[in-house]
C-alpha positions, -999 to +999 in steps of 0.1 A: -340-507-265-351-531-238-384-545-250-403-577-245-397-605-269-424-606-296-421-625-329-448-622-356-452-645-387-434-631-418-456-628-450-447-651-480-417-639-499-438-634-530-456-605-512-423-588-503-400-591-533-419-568-558-412-538-536-373-545-538-353-525-562-328-544-584-291-543-574-282-518-602-308-493-592-287-461-590-315-442-572-310-466-542-275-455-536-268-446-500-272-409-491-247-393-466-274-387-440-286-423-444-251-436-438-246-414-408-280-426-392-270-462-398-240-460-376-254-437-349-239-447-315-259-471-293-258-477-256-256-508-235-291-523-228-300-546-199-319-576-211-350-589-192-342-607-160-349-643-154-332-670-174-309-644-190-293-633-156-271-604-160-267-605-198-263-571-215-268-562-251-244-537-267-246-524-302-213-511-314-202-490-344-170-472-353-185-441-337-189-456-303-164-484-299-143-462-276-171-463-251-169-501-246-133-508-238-120-541-252-155-555-261-150-553-298-117-571-296-132-598-275-161-602-299-137-606-329-117-630-308-148-651-302-157-650-339-123-666-346-130-693-320-164-701-336-158-696-373-121-704-378-111-727-350-144-748-348-161-745-382-128-742-401-140-713-424-113-699-446-117-663-436-094-634-426-077-632-392-050-612-374-038-611-338-063-637-327-093-620-342-115-628-372-126-602-397-134-596-433-141-569-458-176-562-444-164-550-409-164-515-420-178-481-406-210-489-424-217-520-402-230-525-366-221-553-343-247-565-318-230-583-289-246-601-258-222-602-229-222-610-192-195-600-166-171-592-196-176-625-213-190-625-249-220-649-252-231-642-287-231-617-315-242-607-350-231-582-377-257-560-395-249-541-426-273-520-448-278-533-483-268-498-494-232-502-481-202-499-504-165-503-497-143-505-528-156-533-550-176-548-521-212-541-510-227-568-488-220-605-487-251-620-505-249-593-533-212-598-538-216-636-540-243-631-566-219-609-585-193-637-585-166-617-565-166-640-535-144-671-541-162-703-530-197-689-527-224-698-553-237-670-577-272-684-574-274-677-537-306-656-542-337-662-563-338-625-573-315-596-579-298-586-546-317-555-534-300-521-527-325-504-505-321-485-472-349-506-457-332-540-464-302-549-442-281-581-441-272-601-409-240-622-409-219-639-383-248-649-360-235-670-332-240-681-296-209-695-278-206-730-264-202-715-230-239-707-228-255-735-208-282-756-224-307-744-197-306-708-210-293-713-247-327-709-263-334-676-243-300-662-253-306-670-290-340-654-288-326-623-271-298-620-297-324-622-325-346-596-307-317-571-302-307-577-339-342-568-349-344-537-328-312-524-340-320-530-377-355-513-371-339-483-355-316-480-386-347-479-409-348-516-418-380-535-425-365-566-438-332-586-429-315-610-454-292-636-439-276-669-444-288-696-419-283-733-414-300-754-441-322-768-413-335-732-409-371-743-406-364-762-373-340-735-363-366-707-368-394-727-351-372-731-320-366-693-319-403-686-325-394-668-358-408-671-394-386-667-423-390-671-462-364-691-481-349-668-508-322-690-523-311-726-530-294-746-503-256-747-506-225-758-487-194-739-479-165-753-459-187-783-449-216-760-435-250-766-453-267-732-455-295-712-472-305-676-477-336-664-459-355-632-456-370-620-423-398-593-426-394-575-393-419-547-401-451-567-399 
């Protein structure tokens, strides 16, 4: 999984959307084999040396969390520090850890860590995921079952396709120095892309800061806006789509 950083410009959203099936397309429902492939165990990967020092990238799933000691717990604890303690989001927590209904066996967590300290992470979920009444965050918001989130969060019907994944809870901690913060952010995005592509994704949907254009330029990434700007718990955000296959 250790590969050089390389980001290419995404094509306009209008060239991508026609190929997405509507959310009620029954033929897009996940198959058992697809679900199994999407949670296949991943191993630790050493990131390139240099500014990243001894940072390692680990992709965890319910199938391999036993291989990584307390890393998942530390990751969820850091999510609480970031999203509940600092950003004041009204989301679930227990025993010092932040979680929600999308932390299921269908998801994968990509975590950057160094000497046992979590530096950043992101959660990935195939758009074909289903757990009770929930599927994935953007689709559920559009369906109106997520309190406090707008239903016009996307300009089109939320897709249900094996090649479309959703990324949520993207963060880099305040403990990462300014001297290497950009490199850590780029590496986390890179590892997220690698993991999603290995699971069969060609596109990633996500919610990013409303200043995403400046954010994406800093990371060397191009993205297409796919929803109106909105604010939740004081955070201005917007839905975007990354085409990771071109």
